C-alpha positions in Angstrom: 31.2 -5.3 -13.4 27.8 -6.7 -12.7 27.9 -10.0 -10.8 26.1 -13.1 -11.8 24.5 -15.5 -9.2 22.2 -18.6 -9.1 18.7 -18.9 -7.5 17.9 -22.6 -7.3 14.2 -23.6 -6.7 15.4 -27.2 -6.3 13.1 -28.4 -9.0 11.4 -31.9 -8.8 10.8 -33.1 -12.2 8.0 -35.5 -13.4 9.1 -39.1 -12.6 11.7 -38.0 -10.1 11.9 -37.2 -6.3 13.3 -34.8 -3.8 16.4 -36.8 -3.2 17.4 -36.6 -6.8 16.6 -32.9 -6.7 19.1 -32.5 -3.8 21.8 -34.3 -5.8 21.2 -32.0 -8.7 21.3 -28.9 -6.6 24.7 -29.8 -5.2 25.9 -30.2 -8.8 24.4 -26.8 -9.8 26.2 -25.1 -6.8 29.5 -26.8 -7.5 29.3 -25.8 -11.2 28.4 -22.2 -10.2 31.5 -22.1 -7.9 33.8 -23.5 -10.6 32.4 -21.0 -13.2 32.8 -17.9 -11.0 29.1 -17.3 -10.0 29.0 -14.9 -7.0 26.5 -16.6 -4.9 24.0 -19.6 -4.7 20.6 -18.9 -3.1 17.8 -21.3 -2.4 14.1 -20.3 -1.9 11.6 -21.4 0.8 8.4 -22.8 -0.7 5.8 -25.2 0.8 3.2 -27.5 -0.5 4.4 -27.1 -4.1 5.1 -30.5 -5.6 7.8 -29.3 -8.0 10.0 -27.3 -5.4 12.1 -29.3 -2.8 13.8 -26.4 -0.8 11.1 -26.1 1.9 13.7 -26.8 4.7 15.9 -24.1 3.3 18.6 -23.9 6.0 19.0 -27.6 6.2 19.5 -27.9 2.4 22.0 -24.9 2.4 24.0 -26.9 4.9 24.1 -29.9 2.7 25.3 -27.8 -0.2 27.8 -26.0 1.9 29.4 -29.1 2.8 30.1 -29.9 -0.8 31.3 -26.6 -1.9 34.1 -24.3 -0.6 34.0 -20.7 -1.8 30.7 -19.6 -3.3 28.4 -17.6 -1.2 25.3 -19.4 0.1 21.9 -18.0 1.3 18.3 -17.8 1.2 16.4 -16.3 -1.6 14.7 -16.2 0.6 13.4 -17.4 4.1 9.7 -16.4 4.4 10.0 -14.8 7.8 6.3 -14.6 8.8 6.5 -18.4 8.9 9.1 -18.5 11.7 10.1 -17.1 15.0 13.1 -14.7 14.3 15.1 -16.4 17.0 14.8 -19.8 15.3 16.0 -18.3 12.0 18.9 -16.4 13.9 19.9 -19.8 15.3 19.8 -21.7 12.1 21.7 -19.1 10.0 24.1 -18.6 12.9 24.7 -22.3 12.8 25.4 -22.0 9.0 27.6 -19.0 9.5 29.7 -21.0 12.0 29.9 -23.9 9.7 30.8 -21.9 6.7 32.4 -18.5 7.8 32.0 -15.4 5.5 29.9 -17.4 3.0 26.3 -17.0 4.4 23.6 -14.6 3.4 20.1 -14.3 4.8 17.5 -13.0 2.3 14.1 -12.4 3.8 10.8 -12.4 2.2 7.4 -11.1 3.6 5.1 -13.6 1.7 4.4 -16.9 3.2 5.7 -18.8 0.1 2.6 -20.9 -0.1 -1.3 -20.9 0.0 -3.3 -19.7 3.0 -4.1 -23.3 4.3 -0.4 -24.2 4.3 0.7 -21.0 5.9 -1.7 -21.7 8.9 -0.3 -25.3 9.2 3.2 -23.9 9.3 2.4 -21.3 11.9 -0.4 -23.1 13.8 -2.0 -19.6 14.1 -1.6 -16.5 12.0 -0.5 -14.1 14.7 2.9 -13.8 13.1 1.6 -12.1 10.0 3.1 -10.0 7.3 2.4 -6.8 9.2 5.2 -7.9 11.8 7.8 -8.2 9.1 9.6 -4.9 9.8 9.8 -5.7 13.5 10.9 -9.2 12.9 13.7 -8.0 10.6 14.9 -5.6 13.4 14.6 -8.5 15.8 16.9 -10.6 13.7 19.5 -7.8 13.4 19.6 -7.6 17.1 20.2 -11.4 17.5 23.2 -11.3 15.0 24.8 -8.2 16.8 27.2 -8.3 19.6 25.1 -8.9 23.0 24.6 -5.9 25.1 25.5 -6.2 29.0 22.7 -7.9 30.8 21.0 -9.1 27.5 19.0 -12.2 28.6 17.9 -13.5 25.2 20.9 -14.3 23.0 21.0 -16.5 19.8 23.5 -19.4 20.2 25.0 -19.6 17.7 24.3 -16.3 16.0 25.2 -13.6 18.5 28.1 -11.4 17.1 28.2 -13.1 13.6 26.6 -10.1 11.7 25.1 -12.3 9.1 24.3 -10.0 6.2 20.6 -9.4 5.7 18.9 -8.8 2.3 15.2 -7.8 1.8 13.4 -9.6 -1.0 10.3 -8.3 -2.8 7.9 -8.4 -5.6 6.2 -5.1 -4.9 7.0 -1.6 -3.6 6.7 -2.5 0.1 10.0 -4.4 0.3 11.7 -1.5 -1.6 10.6 1.0 1.0 11.6 -1.2 3.9 15.0 -2.1 2.4 15.7 1.6 1.8 14.8 2.7 5.3 16.9 -0.1 6.9 19.8 0.5 4.6 19.9 -3.2 3.4 20.4 -4.7 0.0 17.3 -5.2 -2.1 16.5 -8.2 -4.4 13.5 -8.0 -6.6 11.6 -11.1 -7.8 11.4 -10.1 -11.4 11.7 -13.7 -12.6 7.9 -14.1 -11.8 6.5 -10.8 -10.8 8.0 -8.2 -13.3 5.2 -5.5 -13.1 6.7 -3.3 -10.5 10.3 -3.8 -11.0 11.3 -0.4 -12.2 9.1 1.6 -9.7 10.5 -0.5 -6.8 14.1 0.0 -7.8 13.5 3.9 -8.2 11.9 4.0 -4.7 14.8 1.9 -3.1 17.5 4.0 -4.7 15.8 7.4 -4.0 15.0 6.6 -0.3 18.0 4.6 0.7 19.6 5.5 4.0 23.1 4.3 4.7 23.5 1.8 7.5 26.2 -0.2 9.3 25.8 -3.1 6.8 25.6 -1.0 3.6 26.8 2.5 2.6 25.1 2.7 -0.8 22.1 1.0 -2.5 22.7 -2.5 -3.7 20.3 -4.1 -6.1 19.9 -7.8 -7.2 17.5 -8.4 -10.0 16.2 -11.9 -10.8 15.8 -13.4 -14.3 14.8 -16.7 -15.8 17.3 -18.7 -17.8 16.4 -20.9 -20.7 19.7 -21.1 -22.6 20.8 -23.8 -25.1 23.3 -24.3 -28.0 20.4 -23.4 -30.4 17.2 -21.3 -30.4 15.2 -24.3 -31.4 16.5 -26.4 -28.4 15.8 -23.5 -26.1 12.4 -22.9 -27.3 11.5 -26.6 -26.8 13.1 -26.7 -23.4 11.1 -23.5 -22.2 7.9 -25.4 -22.6 8.5 -27.2 -19.2 8.4 -23.6 -17.5 5.5 -22.7 -19.5 3.4 -25.7 -18.5 4.4 -25.1 -14.8 3.4 -21.4 -15.0 -0.1 -22.4 -16.3 -0.7 -25.1 -13.7 0.5 -22.7 -10.9 -1.8 -19.9 -12.3 -4.9 -22.1 -11.9 -3.8 -23.4 -8.4 -2.8 -26.8 -9.3 1.1 -26.9 -9.2 2.8 -29.9 -10.5 6.3 -31.4 -10.7 8.2 -29.7 -13.4 6.9 -31.3 -16.7 8.9 -32.7 -19.6 9.1 -30.4 -22.6 6.4 -30.7 -25.2 7.3 -29.9 -28.8 4.7 -27.6 -30.4 3.1 -26.9 -26.9 2.7 -23.2 -27.5 0.9 -23.7 -30.8 -2.4 -24.7 -29.0 -2.5 -22.0 -26.4 -5.3 -19.5 -26.1 -4.9 -15.7 -25.7 -5.2 -15.8 -21.9 -2.6 -18.6 -21.6 -0.3 -16.7 -23.8 -0.7 -13.5 -21.8 -0.1 -15.4 -18.6 3.2 -16.9 -19.8 4.4 -13.7 -21.4 4.0 -11.8 -18.3 5.7 -14.4 -16.1 8.6 -14.7 -18.7 8.9 -11.0 -19.2 12.6 -11.1 -18.1 13.9 -14.4 -19.5 17.3 -15.1 -21.2 16.0 -17.5 -23.8 17.8 -18.9 -26.8 21.2 -19.6 -28.1 24.4 -18.1 -26.5 24.1 -14.8 -28.5 20.5 -14.4 -27.5 21.3 -15.0 -24.0 24.1 -12.5 -24.0 21.8 -9.9 -25.4 19.1 -10.5 -23.0 21.2 -10.4 -19.9 23.1 -7.4 -21.1 19.9 -5.5 -21.9 18.5 -6.4 -18.5 21.6 -5.0 -16.8 21.3 -1.8 -18.9 17.5 -1.4 -18.1 17.9 -2.1 -14.4 21.5 -0.9 -13.6 21.5 -3.8 -11.2 24.6 -4.6 -9.2 24.0 -8.3 -9.6 21.7 -10.5 -11.7 20.5 -13.7 -10.2 19.4 -16.4 -12.5 17.0 -19.2 -12.0 16.7 -22.1 -14.5 13.6 -24.3 -14.4 14.8 -26.8 -16.9 13.5 -30.5 -17.0 16.8 -32.1 -18.1 19.5 -31.7 -15.5 22.3 -31.9 -17.9 20.6 -29.2 -20.1 20.2 -27.1 -17.0 24.0 -27.4 -16.2 24.6 -26.4 -19.8 22.4 -23.4 -19.5 24.4 -22.0 -16.5 27.6 -22.7 -18.3 26.4 -20.7 -21.4 25.3 -17.7 -19.3 28.7 -17.8 -17.5 30.7 -17.9 -20.8 28.8 -15.3 -22.7 28.9 -12.8 -19.7 32.6 -13.7 -19.2 32.6 -14.3 -15.5 35.1 -17.2 -15.6 
């Protein structure tokens, strides 16, 4: 049976703040645990007013302290922004606090704009071209130390925190296949190369100590409500955010606007349609059909849902609807 999981972007809504976002994230994770979702991941983004999960490992620790069984992880840590040793220590700490619950998903993009990337790194020598070497370095830090090894992640060494490669293009698929690691595709915002990437990953996969067979996670937007009309209005928050992001002026997640789509031009409609290609939108039956079709289309081992919904109660309801219609409870 295909697993169902949650990707939380820790949305900051109009009129709210990061502190409220963190309280909401805890409630999402707790509900996910109660409903039977397999894992709960958070994504590293920077300098985006509507996303509060920049300090990903810190926030995961906060969520971990208030849950007990659901897997926790990064979807993902943007590795070019960090020294691998620092990430090994952070996730070694998480794995020590919450044994057998921590995943480390790794991305090659900076998760932000160029100016912010430079501010994060102070220089750009740790660029995306170093990503494969950085992944291998991380693997070494999580392995048992060798005799005479002078550089050891404490904590981290010997914990074998499972690594996942994230991607929105063919590069990550090729790397995940070569290293024999699970692969998660960001089809919730970059759907274009989904099928080609999954084909490359499965065709080229080489078994590893961590993984014997290919394992695919595919991401999907969730805009579920008790009626199609309610879901359509609710989804206008995501639509507004998409258009602002497309022109380089990201904002806090806006309130829904009834009739918003009626006044959009062809280019705006195209941008939204592309972004929302894989979206479970509508009433429960609509949501079940969309997720089931996506599973059939991708043959994914796991679907990870992200719900950018303005009203927190409605967001919780959306995750409950998805769990109920897919019978994971």
